[in-house]
C-alpha positions as CSV (number, residue, x, y, z in Angstrom):
1,X,80.1,28.1,5.5
2,X,79.0,26.0,3.1
3,X,79.5,22.8,5.6
4,X,77.7,24.8,8.1
5,X,74.8,25.2,6.0
6,X,75.1,22.0,5.0
7,X,74.8,20.5,8.3
8,X,72.3,22.8,9.6
9,X,69.9,22.1,6.2
10,X,70.5,18.5,8.1
11,X,69.8,19.3,10.7
12,X,66.5,21.0,10.4
13,X,65.4,18.1,7.9
14,X,66.2,15.7,10.7
15,X,64.2,17.6,13.0
16,X,61.3,18.1,10.6
17,X,61.3,14.4,10.1
18,X,61.1,13.7,13.9
19,X,58.4,16.5,14.7
20,X,56.5,14.4,11.9
21,X,56.9,11.0,13.2
22,X,56.0,12.1,16.6
23,X,52.9,14.1,15.4
24,X,51.9,10.8,13.5
25,X,52.6,8.9,16.1
26,X,50.5,10.6,18.5
27,X,47.1,11.1,16.0
28,X,47.6,7.7,16.2
29,X,47.5,6.7,19.4
30,X,45.1,9.4,20.2
31,X,41.6,8.1,21.2
32,X,39.4,11.7,21.7
33,X,37.8,11.7,18.7
34,X,36.8,8.3,18.0
35,X,33.4,8.7,19.1
36,X,33.0,11.6,16.9
37,X,33.8,9.0,14.3
38,X,31.8,6.6,15.6
39,X,28.6,8.7,15.6
40,X,29.5,10.0,12.6
41,X,28.9,6.3,10.9
42,X,26.2,5.4,12.8
43,X,24.0,8.7,12.6
44,X,23.5,8.3,8.8
45,X,21.2,5.1,9.1
46,X,20.2,6.0,12.9
47,X,18.2,9.2,11.9
48,X,17.3,7.6,8.8
49,X,15.7,4.7,11.1
50,X,13.9,7.6,13.6
51,X,12.5,8.9,10.6
52,X,11.1,6.2,9.2
53,X,9.9,5.4,12.6
54,X,7.9,8.8,13.2
55,X,6.7,8.6,9.5
56,X,4.9,5.1,10.0
57,X,3.4,6.3,13.3
58,X,2.2,9.6,11.4
59,X,0.6,7.3,8.8
60,X,-1.4,5.0,11.1
61,X,-2.7,7.9,13.5
62,X,-3.9,9.4,10.9
63,X,-5.6,6.0,9.3
64,X,-7.4,6.1,12.6
65,X,-8.5,9.5,12.9
66,X,-9.9,8.7,9.4
67,X,-11.7,5.5,10.7
68,X,-12.5,7.6,13.7
69,X,-14.0,10.4,11.7
70,X,-15.9,7.3,8.8
71,X,-17.4,5.9,12.0
72,X,-18.8,8.9,13.2
73,X,-20.5,10.4,10.0
74,X,-21.5,6.9,9.2
75,X,-23.6,6.9,12.1
76,X,-25.4,10.1,10.5
77,X,-26.3,8.2,7.8
78,X,-27.7,4.9,9.7
79,X,-29.9,7.3,12.5
80,X,-31.6,8.9,9.2
81,X,-30.3,12.1,10.4
82,X,-28.6,12.4,6.8
83,X,-31.6,11.6,4.8
84,X,-34.5,13.8,7.2
85,X,-32.0,17.1,6.5
86,X,-31.2,16.6,2.8
87,X,-27.7,16.1,2.9
88,X,-25.6,15.9,-0.2
89,X,-22.0,14.5,-1.2
90,X,-20.9,18.3,-0.2
91,X,-23.0,18.4,3.1
92,X,-22.3,14.9,4.3
93,X,-17.9,15.5,3.4
94,X,-18.4,18.7,5.5
95,X,-19.6,17.0,8.3
96,X,-16.3,14.3,8.0
97,X,-14.3,17.6,8.2
98,X,-15.7,18.7,11.3
99,X,-14.4,15.7,13.0
100,X,-11.2,15.4,11.8
101,X,-9.4,18.7,13.0
102,X,-7.3,20.1,10.8
103,X,-5.3,16.6,10.0
104,X,-5.9,16.5,6.3
105,X,-6.5,18.3,3.7
106,X,-10.3,18.3,3.4
107,X,-10.8,20.8,0.8
108,X,-8.5,18.9,-2.0
109,X,-7.8,15.7,-0.8
110,X,-10.5,13.8,1.5
111,X,-13.0,11.8,-1.2
112,X,-16.4,10.2,-0.1
113,X,-18.1,7.8,-1.7
114,X,-21.6,6.7,-0.1
115,X,-23.1,4.0,-2.2
116,X,-26.5,1.7,-1.1
117,X,-26.7,-2.2,-2.1
118,X,-29.6,-4.9,-1.8
119,X,-27.3,-7.7,0.0
120,X,-24.0,-7.7,2.1
121,X,-22.5,-10.3,-0.5
122,X,-22.4,-7.3,-3.1
123,X,-20.5,-5.0,-1.7
124,X,-17.0,-4.4,-2.5
125,X,-14.2,-3.2,-0.6
126,X,-11.2,-3.1,-2.7
127,X,-9.2,-0.2,-3.4
128,X,-10.3,2.5,-6.2
129,X,-7.1,2.3,-7.8
130,X,-6.2,1.5,-11.4
131,X,-2.6,-0.2,-11.9
132,X,-1.0,2.7,-12.4
133,X,-1.8,3.3,-8.4
134,X,-3.9,6.0,-9.7
135,X,-7.3,6.8,-7.5
136,X,-10.3,6.7,-10.0
137,X,-12.9,8.7,-8.3
138,X,-15.3,8.6,-12.1
139,X,-17.7,6.1,-10.0
140,X,-18.1,8.1,-6.1
141,X,-21.5,9.1,-5.1
142,X,-23.5,10.1,-2.8
143,X,-26.8,7.3,-2.1
144,X,-27.6,7.5,1.6
145,X,-30.6,5.0,1.1
146,X,-33.5,4.5,2.9
147,X,-34.9,3.2,6.0
148,X,-33.3,-0.9,6.3
149,X,-31.1,-0.3,2.9
150,X,-27.5,-1.4,3.4
151,X,-24.8,1.4,3.2
152,X,-21.3,1.9,2.7
153,X,-19.8,5.0,3.0
154,X,-15.7,4.7,2.2
155,X,-13.6,7.8,2.7
156,X,-10.8,7.7,1.5
157,X,-7.3,10.1,1.5
158,X,-3.6,10.0,-0.1
159,X,-1.1,11.0,2.1
160,X,2.1,12.3,1.1
161,X,5.2,9.5,1.9
162,X,8.3,10.5,2.4
163,X,11.1,8.7,3.9
164,X,11.1,5.1,2.4
165,X,14.0,2.6,3.8
166,X,15.8,-0.2,2.2
167,X,12.5,-0.9,-0.6
168,X,10.2,-0.9,2.3
169,X,8.0,2.1,1.1
170,X,4.4,3.0,2.6
171,X,3.4,4.2,-0.6
172,X,0.8,2.0,-2.7
173,X,-0.6,4.6,-5.1
174,X,1.0,7.3,-7.6
175,X,3.0,10.3,-7.0
176,X,3.9,8.2,-3.5
177,X,1.2,8.7,-1.4
178,X,0.2,5.9,0.6
179,X,-3.8,5.5,-0.1
180,X,-5.9,5.8,3.6
181,X,-8.9,4.1,3.5
182,X,-12.5,3.6,5.8
183,X,-14.4,1.7,5.0
184,X,-17.8,1.4,7.1
185,X,-21.2,-1.1,6.0
186,X,-24.3,-1.3,8.2
187,X,-27.8,-1.8,7.7
188,X,-29.9,1.8,8.0
189,X,-32.3,2.1,11.1
190,X,-35.8,2.5,10.3
191,X,-36.2,5.7,11.5
192,X,-39.3,6.6,9.7
193,X,-40.6,4.1,11.9
194,X,-40.6,0.2,10.3
195,X,-38.8,-1.1,7.3
196,X,-40.6,-1.0,4.0
């Protein structure tokens, strides 16, 4: 009996080895899952690129919306409507927010700076960021000037940046945010009849 049991054991091992070899050969020859494996290798970079493109598009769209709101609201000062209706900084900010339509957090994130200057050469259009990338708001104010004064309206918003690829980060300020800034420089119209 031991001889028969020994032969059965050898036969069983041989069958198991041949089944394993056949399964391994069949697995190697199969191409059914190749597309899934290739997609798995390409999916992560592809999705990261798609998200980066979408975020870049949103940043440019938001920047353009801020520029448009800046131009439209600056016209209130240029034509004297803000001065004759006694606008202060909060009321002017409200007029700006009416032109943005929910794209920005106006109450907590939009900054308005309106100043008048003696000449166009004296205007500072640089970003108000310190060395660490923090927004410096201490000098912001509301000085719309009078007829024929040179005025600069600056609107600023810190847009959050979520995707950064290969060191190509859109963020330029602290907290992984991009400072969107609209600057409009103009000379007020003689809305009271003539220039002083």
